[in-house]
C-alpha positions in Angstrom: -21.0 13.0 -11.2 -21.8 14.5 -14.6 -21.0 12.9 -18.0 -18.8 15.9 -18.8 -16.8 15.5 -15.6 -16.4 11.8 -16.2 -15.1 12.4 -19.7 -12.7 15.1 -18.5 -11.3 12.7 -15.8 -10.8 10.0 -18.3 -8.9 12.4 -20.5 -6.8 13.4 -17.6 -6.0 9.8 -16.8 -5.1 9.2 -20.5 -2.8 12.2 -20.5 -1.1 11.0 -17.3 -0.7 7.5 -18.5 0.9 8.7 -21.8 3.8 10.0 -19.6 7.0 8.1 -18.6 5.5 5.1 -16.7 6.1 4.8 -12.9 7.8 1.4 -13.5 10.7 3.2 -15.4 12.7 4.9 -12.7 15.2 7.8 -13.1 16.7 8.2 -9.6 16.7 12.0 -9.3 14.7 14.7 -7.7 15.7 17.3 -10.3 12.5 17.3 -12.3 10.0 17.1 -9.3 12.0 19.8 -7.5 11.8 22.1 -10.5 8.1 21.4 -10.9 7.1 22.0 -7.3 9.3 25.1 -7.3 7.4 26.8 -10.1 4.1 25.7 -8.5 5.1 27.6 -5.4 6.1 24.6 -3.2 2.5 23.6 -2.2 3.9 20.6 -0.3 5.5 23.0 2.3 2.2 24.7 3.1 1.0 22.0 5.5 2.6 19.5 7.9 3.4 16.1 6.6 4.0 12.5 7.8 6.1 10.5 5.4 5.7 6.7 5.3 8.4 4.5 3.7 9.7 1.0 3.9 8.8 -2.1 1.9 5.7 -3.8 3.3 2.7 -2.2 5.1 3.2 1.3 3.8 -0.3 1.8 2.3 -2.2 0.3 5.3 -0.2 2.2 7.8 -0.8 5.4 5.8 -4.5 4.7 5.9 -4.4 4.1 9.7 -2.5 7.4 10.3 -5.0 9.2 8.1 -8.0 7.8 9.9 -6.5 8.5 13.4 -5.8 12.2 12.5 -9.2 12.6 10.9 -10.9 11.3 14.1 -8.9 13.8 16.0 -10.6 16.6 14.1 -8.0 17.4 11.5 -8.6 17.9 7.8 -6.4 15.3 6.2 -4.8 14.5 2.8 -3.4 11.1 1.9 -1.3 10.2 -1.0 -0.7 6.4 -1.6 0.3 4.2 -4.5 -0.4 2.1 -6.5 -4.2 2.1 -6.9 -6.5 -0.9 -7.1 -9.3 0.2 -9.5 -9.1 4.0 -10.0 -6.2 6.4 -10.1 -8.4 8.8 -8.0 -7.8 6.4 -5.0 -4.2 7.7 -4.8 -5.3 11.1 -3.6 -7.7 11.2 -0.6 -9.1 14.1 1.3 -10.7 13.5 4.7 -10.4 9.8 4.1 -12.3 9.7 0.8 -10.9 9.5 -2.8 -10.6 12.9 -4.4 -13.7 14.0 -6.3 -13.8 14.4 -10.0 -14.3 18.2 -9.8 -11.3 18.5 -7.4 -9.0 16.4 -9.6 -10.0 18.5 -12.7 -9.4 21.7 -10.8 -5.9 20.5 -9.6 -5.0 19.2 -13.1 -6.0 22.4 -14.8 -3.7 24.2 -12.3 -0.6 22.2 -13.0 -1.1 21.2 -16.7 0.7 24.3 -18.2 3.6 23.8 -15.8 3.9 20.1 -16.7 4.4 21.2 -20.3 6.9 23.8 -19.3 9.0 21.3 -17.3 8.8 18.7 -20.1 10.6 21.2 -22.4 13.4 21.7 -19.9 14.6 18.2 -19.5 15.6 15.3 -21.8 13.1 13.1 -20.0 9.6 14.5 -19.4 7.8 14.6 -16.1 6.8 11.0 -15.3 3.4 9.7 -14.4 4.3 9.3 -10.8 5.9 12.8 -10.6 2.8 14.3 -12.1 0.6 12.4 -9.6 2.7 13.5 -6.7 2.5 17.2 -7.8 -1.3 16.8 -8.3 -1.6 15.5 -4.7 0.5 18.4 -3.3 -1.6 21.0 -5.1 -5.0 19.4 -4.2 -4.0 19.3 -0.6 -3.0 22.9 -0.6 -6.1 24.0 -2.4 -8.5 22.1 -0.1 -6.7 23.1 2.3 -5.7 20.3 4.6 -4.3 20.5 8.1 -1.9 17.7 7.5 -1.0 15.2 4.7 0.1 11.6 5.0 2.5 10.9 2.1 3.5 7.3 1.1 6.8 6.8 -0.6 6.5 5.3 -4.1 9.8 3.5 -4.3 13.0 3.7 -2.3 13.2 7.0 -0.4 16.2 9.3 -1.1 15.3 10.0 -4.7 11.5 9.2 -4.6 9.4 12.0 -5.9 7.7 12.4 -2.6 11.0 13.3 -0.9 10.6 17.0 -1.6 8.4 17.3 1.5 9.9 18.4 4.8 8.2 15.8 7.0 7.4 16.4 10.6 7.4 12.6 11.1 9.1 9.9 9.0 7.9 6.3 9.3 10.0 3.4 8.1 7.9 0.2 7.8 9.6 -3.3 7.6 12.2 -3.4 4.8 12.6 -6.4 2.6 14.1 -7.4 -0.7 11.9 -5.7 -3.4 12.7 -3.6 -6.5 16.2 -4.9 -6.3 17.0 -3.8 -9.8 16.8 -0.2 -8.6 17.5 -0.4 -4.9 20.2 -3.0 -4.6 20.4 -6.7 -3.9 21.0 -6.6 -0.1 18.9 -5.3 2.8 21.8 -3.0 3.7 21.8 -1.3 0.2 18.0 -1.0 0.2 17.9 0.4 3.7 20.4 3.1 2.8 18.1 4.3 0.0 15.0 4.1 2.1 16.7 6.0 5.0 16.9 9.0 2.7 13.5 10.2 4.0 15.0 10.7 7.5 15.4 14.4 7.8 17.7 16.5 9.9 16.3 17.0 13.4 13.2 15.0 12.4 11.2 12.4 14.3 11.5 8.8 13.1 9.2 5.9 13.8 11.0 2.6 13.0 9.0 -0.5 12.7 10.6 -3.9 13.5 13.5 -4.5 11.1 16.0 -7.1 10.1 19.4 -6.3 11.8 21.1 -5.2 8.5 18.3 -2.7 7.8 18.0 -1.5 11.3 21.8 -0.6 11.5 21.5 1.6 8.4 18.4 3.4 9.6 20.0 4.0 13.1 23.2 5.3 11.4 21.2 7.8 9.3 19.2 9.0 12.3 22.4 9.5 14.3 24.1 11.4 11.4 21.2 13.9 11.0 20.3 14.2 14.7 16.8 12.7 14.4 14.9 11.4 17.3 13.8 7.8 16.9 11.0 5.6 18.3 11.7 1.9 17.7 9.1 -0.8 17.7 9.9 -3.1 20.6 11.7 -0.4 22.5 9.9 3.0 22.7 6.6 1.5 21.5 5.2 -2.0 20.9 2.2 -4.2 20.3 1.2 -5.3 23.9 -1.4 -7.9 23.0 -3.8 -9.1 20.3 -6.7 -11.5 20.1 -8.6 -12.6 17.0 -12.2 -11.2 17.0 -15.1 -11.3 14.7 -14.3 -9.1 11.7 -10.7 -8.4 12.8 -8.8 -8.4 16.1 -8.7 -6.7 19.5 -5.3 -5.2 20.3 -3.5 -3.2 23.0 -0.6 -0.9 22.2 2.2 0.4 24.4 2.5 3.8 22.8 5.4 6.2 23.1 3.7 8.1 25.9 0.9 5.8 27.2 -0.9 2.5 26.8 -4.0 2.1 24.7 -6.1 -1.0 25.5 -8.9 -3.0 23.9 -8.7 -1.4 20.4 -10.9 -3.0 17.8 -9.0 -3.2 14.5 -11.1 -4.4 11.5 -8.2 -6.0 9.7 -6.7 -9.4 9.9 -3.2 -10.5 10.8 -0.4 -9.9 13.3 1.3 -7.7 10.7 -1.7 -5.4 10.7 -1.6 -5.2 14.5 2.1 -4.2 14.2 1.2 -1.7 11.5 -1.3 -0.2 13.9 1.3 0.2 16.6 3.6 2.1 14.2 0.7 4.3 13.0 -0.2 5.2 16.6 3.5 6.0 17.3 3.6 8.3 14.3 0.5 10.2 15.5 2.0 10.4 19.0 5.3 11.7 17.4 3.4 14.4 15.5 1.5 15.6 18.6 4.6 15.4 20.9 3.8 15.6 24.6 0.1 16.3 23.9 -2.1 13.4 25.2 -4.2 11.7 22.5 -7.9 11.4 23.0 -8.6 7.7 23.6 -12.1 7.8 22.0 -10.6 9.3 18.9 -7.9 6.6 18.8 -10.6 3.9 19.2 -12.7 5.5 16.4 -9.7 6.0 14.1 -8.8 2.3 14.2 -12.4 1.0 14.1 -13.1 3.0 10.9 -9.9 2.1 9.0 -10.3 0.3 5.7 -7.5 -1.2 3.6 -8.9 -2.6 0.3 -7.0 -5.4 -1.2 -5.1 -6.3 2.1 -6.5 -9.6 3.3 -9.9 -8.2 2.4 -12.9 -10.5 2.5 -14.8 -9.2 -0.5 -17.5 -11.9 -0.7 -19.1 -14.6 1.5 -20.5 -17.9 0.2 -18.0 -18.7 -1.1 -15.5 -16.7 1.0 -13.2 -14.7 -1.3 -10.2 -12.9 0.0 -8.1 -10.4 -1.8 -4.5 -9.7 -0.8 -2.0 -7.6 -2.7 1.1 -9.6 -1.5 3.7 -9.2 -4.2 6.9 -10.3 -2.5 7.9 -13.3 -0.2 7.6 -11.1 2.9 4.0 -10.2 2.1 3.2 -13.7 1.0 4.5 -15.0 4.3 2.3 -12.6 6.3 -0.7 -13.6 4.2 0.0 -17.3 4.8 0.4 -16.8 8.6 -2.9 -14.8 8.7 -4.8 -17.5 6.8 -3.5 -20.2 9.1 -4.1 -18.4 12.4 -7.3 -16.5 11.7 -9.4 -18.5 9.3 -10.7 -22.0 9.6 -10.8 -23.2 6.0 -10.4 -26.9 5.3 -9.4 -26.1 1.7 -7.9 -23.0 0.2 -7.9 -22.4 -3.6 -5.4 -19.8 -4.6 -5.6 -17.6 -7.7 -2.2 -16.1 -8.4 -0.9 -13.6 -10.9 2.6 -12.2 -10.4 4.7 -9.6 -12.2 7.7 -10.8 -14.2 10.2 -8.8 -12.1 9.1 -10.2 -8.8 10.3 -13.3 -6.9 7.6 -15.7 -8.1 9.4 -18.7 -6.6 9.7 -17.1 -3.2 6.0 -16.0 -3.3 4.7 -19.4 -4.3 6.9 -21.2 -1.8 5.3 -19.2 1.1 1.8 -19.7 -0.3 2.2 -23.5 -0.8 2.1 -23.9 3.0 -1.5 -22.9 3.0 -2.9 -23.4 -0.5 -4.4 -26.8 -1.2 -4.5 -25.9 -4.9 -3.5 -23.0 -7.1 -4.7 -21.5 -10.3 -1.9 -19.6 -12.1 -3.0 -16.7 -14.3 -2.0 -13.2 -15.3 -3.4 -9.7 -15.0 -3.7 -7.4 -18.1 -0.5 -5.6 -17.1 2.4 -5.9 -19.6 4.6 -6.6 -16.6 2.7 -9.8 -15.8 4.8 -13.0 -15.8 3.7 -15.2 -18.7 1.3 -17.9 -17.4 3.3 -20.8 -18.9 6.4 -19.6 -17.0 4.4 -19.2 -13.7 2.9 -22.7 -14.2 6.3 -24.3 -14.5 7.4 -22.7 -11.2 4.2 -23.6 -9.5 4.4 -27.3 -10.6 8.0 -27.4 -9.1 6.6 -26.2 -5.8 3.1 -27.6 -5.6 3.3 -30.7 -7.8 1.3 -31.3 -11.0 -1.9 -32.4 -9.4 -2.4 -29.2 -7.4 -1.7 -26.7 -10.2 -4.3 -25.4 -12.7 -3.9 -22.7 -15.4 -6.0 -20.0 -16.9 -4.4 -17.5 -19.1 -7.1 -14.9 -18.5 -7.7 -13.6 -14.9 -11.4 -13.6 -15.5 -11.5 -17.3 -16.4 -9.3 -18.1 -13.4 -11.7 -16.2 -11.0 -14.7 -17.9 -12.6 -13.0 -21.3 -12.3 -12.2 -20.8 -8.7 -15.7 -19.6 -7.9 -17.4 -22.5 -9.7 -17.2 -26.0 -8.3 -14.7 -27.1 -10.9 -12.0 -27.8 -8.3 -13.8 -28.2 -5.0 -17.4 -28.1 -3.8 -18.1 -24.7 -2.5 -21.3 -25.4 -0.6 -20.1 -24.4 2.8 -17.7 -22.1 4.6 -14.9 -24.7 4.8 -13.5 -23.6 1.4 -11.8 -20.3 0.9 -10.6 -18.6 -2.4 -7.6 -16.3 -2.1 -6.6 -14.1 -5.0 -3.1 -12.6 -4.7 0.3 -11.9 -6.4 0.2 -8.3 -7.3 -1.8 -5.1 -6.8 -3.0 -5.1 -10.4 -4.2 -8.8 -10.1 -6.1 -7.9 -7.0 -7.5 -4.7 -8.4 -8.8 -6.4 -11.5 -10.1 -9.3 -9.5 -12.0 -6.9 -7.2 -13.9 -5.6 -10.2 -14.5 -9.0 -11.6 -15.8 -10.5 -8.4 -18.3 -7.7 -7.9 -19.4 -8.1 -11.5 -19.8 -11.9 -11.3 -21.9 -11.8 -8.1 -24.0 -8.7 -9.0 -25.1 -10.5 -12.2 -26.0 -13.6 -10.2 -28.0 -11.5 -7.8 -30.0 -10.0 -10.7 
């Protein structure tokens, strides 16, 4: 990477961040539809798999991408949000887009962004611009197929200008209720908007209220549907060193003894849905078992129950709603043997902090409440009050700065860290985990020097 390229990428990021932020939602496809239209509809030049739902979208997208790549296809992948660099959102053949490729794609769309800005009262948003960048980058590469993760919702999400060959709906929970509605029924109705006429749908296990809405939508548009637990399922799983060994009853055949280097039953279920999506894409064509094995063995999902350091053991998990926190707690309980777990938690103000902490209290012996640098972060004093109600005063610590919280957890200020019986788990939001990832690497690289 050259200094000139680095400076140009930083300028691109600055220009994108100056746009309407992705946290401010205008539920319409009008702007993105106009933008991709004048770009020549690049998103229609390759097949796509669309991944929606509430929890597990990013990891499942990564699994699908890895499987397709191992099957010999040139792949594109668009996911959000990012942990450390905005380049992570756009991946080609499993790797983050290069600086030169993002510069090339941005130069292509920049004049059209300005043109569209002049046509609407509200300019093109950050997320709309990133979506268009991904579409253009994939067309320019070119890719054989792209895996596209929904940003928020479904029907009016910027990604919903694709004509997906397969749509995947991961488990739906209560999240972004200010935009999507306060019930599973309302949220599912919006998320069902990615189900296309005559399409193929993979439906992960759902709560009944959500399942009913998804099935209604599929019936209304004549879409074929594969349901977890009916047309496909997780057959078995066993904890293994570095992950788990799973078997999957696919739509067409059974795949046994697959090594998945990720922790938790939820990740095994995500794998079953990912495999079903790939089976749906290839139709009656049999999948190469060696490629399936390699695709799962090589999958990575940073910030999802990720063991980033040993001695002490530090785990990062981007759980940001009660459903995700419950999955994290269950994984810590079933797959790790810690005697003591110190939690470091920073949560956004618009999230269910009480629900998240209530799930984590079951496995955390103590918790350090803190905040990321995001303006959306819940003030630490407010988070501390909620934590004390749930954990009790003697189990709650506070550090306003995330860096200080991480340093406190990784010192011996709370518990001796001399053996593997103590685990440190950093969670609460994607931003908290992304910033912690950088901090942990910095702390331990300095010590090693």
